[in-house]
C-alpha positions as CSV (number, residue, x, y, z in Angstrom):
1,X,251.2,60.7,202.9
2,X,252.2,64.1,204.2
3,X,254.8,65.8,202.0
4,X,258.1,66.5,203.7
5,X,260.7,69.2,203.2
6,X,264.2,67.9,203.5
7,X,266.3,71.0,204.2
8,X,269.3,72.0,206.2
9,X,268.7,75.0,208.4
10,X,271.0,77.1,210.5
11,X,270.6,76.8,214.3
12,X,269.5,80.3,215.5
13,X,272.1,82.3,217.5
14,X,275.1,81.1,215.5
15,X,277.1,82.5,212.6
16,X,275.0,81.1,209.7
17,X,277.5,78.6,208.2
18,X,278.5,77.3,211.7
19,X,274.8,77.1,212.6
20,X,274.2,74.9,209.5
21,X,276.9,72.4,210.6
22,X,275.6,72.4,214.1
23,X,272.1,71.8,212.8
24,X,273.4,68.7,211.1
25,X,275.0,67.5,214.4
26,X,271.7,68.1,216.2
27,X,269.8,66.2,213.4
28,X,271.8,63.1,214.0
29,X,271.1,63.3,217.7
30,X,267.4,63.9,217.2
31,X,267.0,60.7,215.2
32,X,269.0,58.8,217.8
33,X,267.0,60.1,220.8
34,X,263.6,59.6,218.9
35,X,264.4,55.9,218.2
36,X,265.7,55.1,221.7
37,X,262.9,56.8,223.7
38,X,261.1,54.2,225.8
39,X,263.8,51.6,225.4
40,X,263.9,48.9,228.1
41,X,266.8,48.5,230.5
42,X,267.3,44.9,229.2
43,X,267.7,46.1,225.6
44,X,270.0,49.0,226.7
45,X,272.3,46.7,228.5
46,X,272.4,43.6,226.3
47,X,275.5,42.6,224.4
48,X,275.3,40.5,221.3
49,X,278.4,38.4,220.6
50,X,281.5,40.6,221.1
51,X,279.7,43.8,220.2
52,X,279.1,46.7,222.5
53,X,275.7,47.3,224.2
54,X,273.6,50.3,223.3
55,X,274.4,51.8,226.7
56,X,278.2,51.4,226.1
57,X,277.8,53.2,222.7
58,X,275.8,56.1,224.2
59,X,278.5,56.6,226.9
60,X,281.2,56.5,224.2
61,X,279.4,59.0,222.0
62,X,279.1,61.5,224.8
63,X,282.6,61.0,226.0
64,X,284.2,61.5,222.6
65,X,282.2,64.7,222.0
66,X,283.4,66.1,225.3
67,X,287.0,65.1,224.6
68,X,287.1,66.7,221.1
69,X,285.6,69.9,222.6
70,X,288.1,70.2,225.5
71,X,291.2,68.8,223.9
72,X,291.0,69.9,220.3
73,X,288.7,72.9,220.1
74,X,289.3,74.7,223.5
75,X,292.7,73.3,224.4
76,X,291.7,73.3,228.1
77,X,291.1,71.0,231.1
78,X,287.7,69.5,231.2
79,X,285.0,71.3,233.1
80,X,284.7,69.3,236.4
81,X,280.9,69.1,236.0
82,X,281.3,67.4,232.6
83,X,284.2,65.2,233.8
84,X,281.9,64.0,236.6
85,X,279.6,62.5,234.0
86,X,282.2,60.0,233.1
87,X,283.2,58.1,236.3
88,X,284.1,54.9,234.4
89,X,287.1,54.1,232.3
90,X,286.3,54.4,228.7
91,X,288.3,51.4,227.3
92,X,289.5,48.1,228.6
93,X,293.1,47.0,228.5
94,X,292.7,45.5,225.0
95,X,291.3,48.8,223.7
96,X,287.7,47.8,223.4
97,X,284.9,49.9,224.8
98,X,284.0,49.0,228.4
99,X,280.6,47.4,229.0
100,X,278.2,49.9,230.6
101,X,275.4,48.3,232.4
102,X,272.7,49.4,234.8
103,X,272.6,53.1,233.8
104,X,269.1,54.1,232.9
105,X,268.1,55.6,229.5
106,X,267.4,58.8,231.4
107,X,271.0,58.9,232.7
108,X,272.4,58.3,229.2
109,X,270.1,61.0,227.8
110,X,271.1,63.5,230.5
111,X,274.8,62.9,229.8
112,X,274.4,63.3,226.0
113,X,272.2,66.4,226.5
114,X,274.6,68.0,229.0
115,X,277.6,67.5,226.9
116,X,275.8,68.8,223.8
117,X,274.6,71.9,225.7
118,X,278.1,72.8,226.8
119,X,279.5,71.9,223.3
120,X,277.0,74.2,221.6
121,X,277.5,77.0,224.0
122,X,281.2,77.3,223.0
123,X,280.3,77.8,219.4
124,X,277.8,80.7,219.9
125,X,280.3,83.5,219.9
126,X,282.6,81.8,217.3
127,X,283.2,83.6,214.0
128,X,284.3,82.0,210.7
129,X,288.0,83.0,211.4
130,X,288.1,81.0,214.6
131,X,285.9,78.2,213.1
132,X,288.7,77.6,210.5
133,X,291.7,78.5,212.7
134,X,293.8,75.3,213.2
135,X,294.5,74.2,216.7
136,X,298.1,73.1,216.7
137,X,298.5,69.9,218.7
138,X,301.4,67.5,219.2
139,X,300.4,65.0,216.5
140,X,298.1,67.1,214.2
141,X,296.5,70.4,213.4
142,X,292.7,70.5,213.6
143,X,290.0,73.2,213.1
144,X,286.7,73.4,215.0
145,X,285.0,73.0,211.6
146,X,286.7,69.6,211.1
147,X,285.8,68.6,214.7
148,X,282.1,69.2,214.0
149,X,282.4,67.3,210.7
150,X,284.1,64.4,212.6
151,X,281.5,64.3,215.4
152,X,278.7,64.1,212.8
153,X,280.5,61.2,211.2
154,X,281.3,59.6,214.5
155,X,277.7,59.7,215.9
156,X,276.2,58.7,212.6
157,X,278.4,55.6,212.5
158,X,277.5,54.6,216.1
159,X,273.8,55.5,215.5
160,X,273.9,52.9,212.6
161,X,275.4,50.3,215.0
162,X,272.7,51.1,217.6
163,X,269.9,50.8,215.1
164,X,271.3,47.5,213.8
165,X,271.4,46.2,217.5
166,X,267.8,47.4,218.0
167,X,266.6,45.5,215.0
168,X,268.3,42.3,216.3
169,X,267.2,42.7,219.9
170,X,263.6,43.5,219.1
171,X,263.1,40.6,216.7
């Protein structure tokens, strides 16, 4: 068995500490994309019981990342190109995630990658002062540092749900 090195690195082109957090964010995505590559449309769209489909969770992951970027970190309107990636309502009237069906894995990967590309681009010129500067919103104050922490936690949580669904659907 090949010996592995389990280390956190810093993404190049970022302030080192920020780059380390962004590397962690990217690592969660890497494992998700690796596991899903080659997934059939049937498995992507299947719901088990009252749970969300893998496709619905992928749509949700991308949308939440974009929302935290534009609302909390930047405090601006959404870029129209990014907004166009989300033509469907996010939640139903009862608050549950809507069911996404018929979108290919490539469409989901494109959406995830495009949002991440834009997300990362906004952190390239950020220094530690801005990284830790609270954004004062109506109901809470939040820093970009906390947003990245939250997105790591959020995507990891849903990645676990997706992997659990995969095990059930492939058995």
